[in-house]
N, C-alpha and C positions, 0 to 999 in steps of 0.2 A: 470636169469629166467624170462619167459614170465608170465604176470599176467593172471589169469583166466578170460575167456571172460564173460562179464556180460550178464546173460540169460534174466533177466526181467527188464523192464524199466516202472516206474510209469507214469501215464497220469494225466491229469487235472481232471479226474473224479474218484470218489472213487471206489474202487473195480474193476477198469478196468485197466489191465496192458498189456504191449506189449512185445511179445517174440522177441528175436533177429532175428528171421526169418521174422518178420513183422506182424505176426498174433496176433490179440488181444484176451485176455483171460479174463474171470470173475475170480476174486480172492475173496475167502471168508475164514474166520477163524472159524473152528469148534473145540471147545475145546482149545487145545493149538497147534493145527496143521493147516497149510495153505493148501488150496485146490485150484486147478486151473481147469477151463473148457474153452475149446476152443469155441469162438464165431463164428468161420468159416469165418472171413473176415480180410483183411488188410487195411480196410478203416475205419477211426475213426468215421465218421458220420453214418456209418452203425452199427458199434460195440456198440455204446452207446444206441440206441433204443433196441437192443437185450439184452443188460445188464439189462435194466429195467424189462425185462420179466424173468430174470434168478433168481434163489434162492439167489444168492449172493447179489442181490439188497436188500433183506430184511435183510440179515446179515450186509450189510453196513449201513442201517438205524439204527440197534440196536447199532453198534459200535459207531455211531456218534450222539447218543441221539435222534433217530427217525427223524433225518432231512432228507429231500428229497435228493436223489442223485443229483449231479450237479457239476458245476465247483467249484473247490476248490483253487482258486487264493489266495495265502497267503496274509493276511492283518496284522496279529498279530504274535508275537513270538511263540505263541502256535500253530499257523498254520504251521510255519516252522518246529517246533519240530515234529509235526504229520507227515509232509512229510519226514523228516529225519529218523524217526523211521520206516516208511513204507520201505524206501530204504534199511535200514539195514536188515529188515526182509526178503526182497526179494533177497538179495545179497547171492547167493549160494556159493560164495567163502569163506564166514565167517562161522566159527564153531558156534554151538549152544551156547557154553560157552562164545564166544566173543560177540555174539548178546545180551546175558544176561548181560554181563559186561557194554556194551554200554547202555543198558537199565538202569542200576544203575547210570551211569554217567549222563544220561539225567534227571533222577529223581532228583538227587542231584542238578543239574542246576536249575530246576524249584523250588525246596525248598529253595535254597539259594538266590533267586532273587525274592523279594516280588512283586507280581502282574505280574509275568512273562507272564503267558498265555494270558492275556488280553492287554499286552503292544503292541501298534502299532509299526509296523516296521519303519514307518517314524518318530517316536518320539524317537528311540533309539539313544543315543549320546555316544561319546567317553568317556565322564566323567562317564557315568553310567557304561559302561563296565569296566573301570579302577577301580571304587569303588567296583564292584562286585568281580573282579579279586583279589583285595586286601583282601577282606573278606575271599574268598576261600583259598588264600595262607596261612592264619592263622588257618584254620579249618581242612584242609586234608593233606595228604601226598604229597610229590613233584610229585610222579607219577600220583596220582589221579588229582592233580591240573593241570598238564600239559595235561592230557586227557580231563578234563573239558574245558580248553582253546581251545583245538582242536575241541570239540563238538561245542562250540560257534562259532568258525570259520566256521565250516561246515554249520551252520544255516544261517550265514550272507552271505555265498557263494551262498546258495540257493536263498536268497533275491536279490542278485545282478545278478546272472545268469538266474533266472526266471525258468519257467516251461519248461522242455525240450520238451514237446509235442507241445508247441506253439511257442517256440523260442524267446519270449520276456521277458524283465526283470520283468514286472508286471503281467505276466501270461495271459494277454489279447491278443485276436486275432487282428493282425494288417495286413491290406491288402494294398499292394503297387503296383501300375501299373507296368507291366513288360515293359521295353523299348524294341524296336524292335531288336537291336543287341543281347540282352540277350535271347529273344524269339528264334531267329535263332539259337543261340548256344544250348539252351536246346532242341530244335527240333532235331538238329544234333545228340546230345548225346543220345536222346531217340531212334532215328532210329538205332543207333549202337547196341542196346540191343533188338533185335527181340524177344528174349525168355521171356522177362519181361511182366508182366500183366500191363494193363493200370493204375492201381491204385498204381503201384510201384513208389517210389520216384526216380526222374531223378538223383539227387545228392545222392550218396551212403554214403558220409561221412558228419559229422557235422562241421568239421574244417579242414584246410589244412596248419596249421602252419609249420610243418616239411618241407612240399614241398616248401612252400614260403621261408623258411630259406635257403634250398638248392638252390633254384633258384636265390636268392639274392646274395648268396656267389659265384655262378657260374658267374654271370655277373659283380660282383664286385660293388654292391651298398649296401647302408645300409639296415639293417634288416627291413622288413616290417611286420606289424601285421594286423589282421582283422580290428582293429579299424582304422588303417591308411587308409585302403581301404574304410571304411565308411566316413572318412573325404574327401577322393579323390572323391568319388561319390557325396557328397554334393557340393563339390567345382565346379565339372563339371556341375552339375545341375544349379547352380546359375550362372555360367559363360555362360551357354546356355540360360539364360533369365527366368529360372523358379523362381517364386517369393518366398521370404524367408518363409512366412507362410506355403506354400505348402511343401517346402523342410522340414520344421520342423515337419509337420504332418507325412511325409514319414519316418522321423528318429525316430518317436515315442514321440516327445516332446508334452507336453500338455499346454505350456505356450504362444500359439499363435505366437511363433517365436521369443520371447525375448531372450532366450539363443542362438539360431542360429544367431540372429542379432549381438550379441556380438562377436561370434566366426567368423562369415563369413561376417560381415558388410563391412570390407575393400574391399571385392570383389565387393559388390554392388557399392561402391564408384568408384572403378576402371572401372566397367561396365558402370556407369553413365557417367564418363568422356569420355570413348571411344565412347559412344553413342552420346554424345554432339558434337563430332568432325564431326559426320555425318550430322548435321543440316546445311542446306544452304538456304540463301534467295537470289534466283537468278531469 
């Protein structure tokens, strides 16, 4: 059985959601019901200013304690829980009773973990999770315990995967220069879609793992993942002479290249030896 297609996707802005058609909508809650209003655009930078002028903006401030609308990059476990609850609310494939049940699970998670809302994501440890799980196991039924564990996993997945509207782990915008071969490829792909608006994404999918699996199997090589391609890109950049701090910045590292140096440092050594062979005193 095919799973129901997800209709709404949350963005990094409160009260702003994206329909699967690409159009952005203002979302607000009146009473116990959710309401959506089209903002008439498929461009995020256009949708957000329009959202500020929409009644949903005021609703959003009330829901978030009169805070200004803006980027909601998760920094605490409470932030992750807010994002997860919003995703559950927007999931049209879930029954109201199921949404209510998950609401109970999320509430029990907060109550059973002291200081949960204010706990920084970066400070969560495996030991903390195991201690919490041990307490939960002794307090609730096996079914509720399993679902509580599942709820925590969902939150940690959000922390790892990041904001889907920005595509980064930490929810921040990261701009990487497009190399010429990629620009040529994207241009060709865009030209093949004459009916698309200029604001439409060139790439229609967020991942291509199944296609990569089939391709690897067809040519008889080991399975490749998106992370393998990330490593491959970094390797080619360094072998092409790009310095490690620059590559680290493109990868999203914030340590000035320390991690990248540990992972790719041997390539720099090989490049250095190859370059040394070119030195001549004649």
